[in-house]
C-alpha positions as CSV (number, residue, x, y, z in Angstrom):
1,M,44.8,-28.8,6.0
2,R,44.4,-31.2,8.9
3,R,40.7,-30.4,9.1
4,G,40.3,-31.5,5.3
5,F,42.1,-34.7,6.0
6,I,39.8,-35.6,9.0
7,A,36.7,-34.8,6.8
8,L,37.9,-37.0,4.1
9,R,38.9,-39.7,6.5
10,D,35.6,-39.6,8.1
11,R,33.8,-39.9,4.7
12,L,36.0,-42.7,3.6
13,R,35.1,-44.8,6.6
14,A,31.8,-45.5,5.2
15,F,33.5,-47.9,2.6
16,P,35.0,-51.3,3.7
17,D,38.7,-52.0,3.7
18,E,39.8,-54.0,0.6
19,R,41.6,-57.0,1.5
20,L,45.1,-57.5,-0.1
21,E,46.1,-60.8,-1.4
22,T,49.5,-62.2,-1.9
23,E,49.0,-62.2,-5.7
24,D,48.4,-58.4,-5.4
25,F,52.1,-57.7,-4.3
26,A,53.3,-60.0,-7.2
27,R,51.1,-58.3,-9.7
28,A,52.1,-54.9,-8.6
29,A,55.8,-55.9,-8.9
30,E,54.9,-57.0,-12.6
31,H,53.2,-53.6,-13.2
32,F,56.3,-51.7,-11.9
33,N,58.6,-53.8,-14.4
34,T,56.2,-53.2,-17.3
35,C,56.0,-49.4,-16.7
36,R,59.7,-49.3,-16.0
37,A,60.5,-51.1,-19.2
38,R,58.5,-48.2,-21.2
39,G,60.1,-45.4,-19.4
40,I,57.4,-44.8,-17.0
41,Q,58.1,-44.4,-13.2
42,G,55.7,-44.9,-10.3
43,S,55.7,-45.9,-6.6
44,N,55.0,-49.3,-5.0
45,T,51.7,-47.9,-3.6
46,A,50.5,-46.8,-7.0
47,F,51.2,-50.1,-8.6
48,L,49.5,-52.0,-5.7
49,I,46.3,-49.8,-6.1
50,C,46.5,-50.8,-10.0
51,A,47.0,-54.5,-9.1
52,V,43.8,-54.3,-6.7
53,A,41.8,-52.5,-9.1
54,E,42.7,-55.0,-11.9
55,R,41.8,-58.1,-9.7
56,R,38.6,-56.5,-8.7
57,G,37.6,-55.1,-12.1
58,V,36.8,-51.6,-10.9
59,P,38.0,-48.1,-12.4
60,I,40.4,-46.1,-10.3
61,L,39.1,-42.6,-9.2
62,T,42.1,-40.2,-8.9
63,T,43.3,-36.8,-9.9
64,D,46.8,-38.1,-10.2
65,A,48.1,-37.6,-13.6
66,D,50.5,-40.6,-13.2
67,F,47.7,-43.1,-13.4
68,T,46.9,-41.6,-17.0
69,R,50.4,-43.0,-18.0
70,Y,49.8,-46.3,-16.3
71,A,46.4,-46.9,-18.0
72,M,48.4,-46.4,-21.4
73,V,50.3,-49.8,-20.6
74,L,48.6,-51.4,-17.8
75,P,45.1,-53.3,-17.9
76,I,43.5,-50.7,-15.6
77,A,40.4,-48.5,-16.2
78,L,40.2,-44.8,-14.8
79,H,37.2,-43.4,-13.5
80,T,36.6,-39.8,-15.0
81,T,34.7,-37.2,-13.1
82,K,31.9,-37.1,-15.8
83,G,30.8,-40.6,-14.8
84,T,32.5,-42.5,-17.6
85,S,35.5,-44.9,-17.5
86,R,38.3,-44.7,-19.8
87,L,41.2,-47.1,-20.5
């Protein structure tokens, strides 16, 4: 398992870090409230990812099924493995 983590970490180093803005944290809190009001639970980290992706206008690449639920109520796009985006 540690080996897989190291390999993934090394590959991801090719990408620059995304700067987080104060507005991202506020927007993540709004996403939390929106989802919670509809009975959808999620983590602070997940909603921060949603907020940054929304601000940048980029789809989220994930295998986490929770993001499919978030995408039903949040203005985010998910990247599918077939090279298309879905809302």
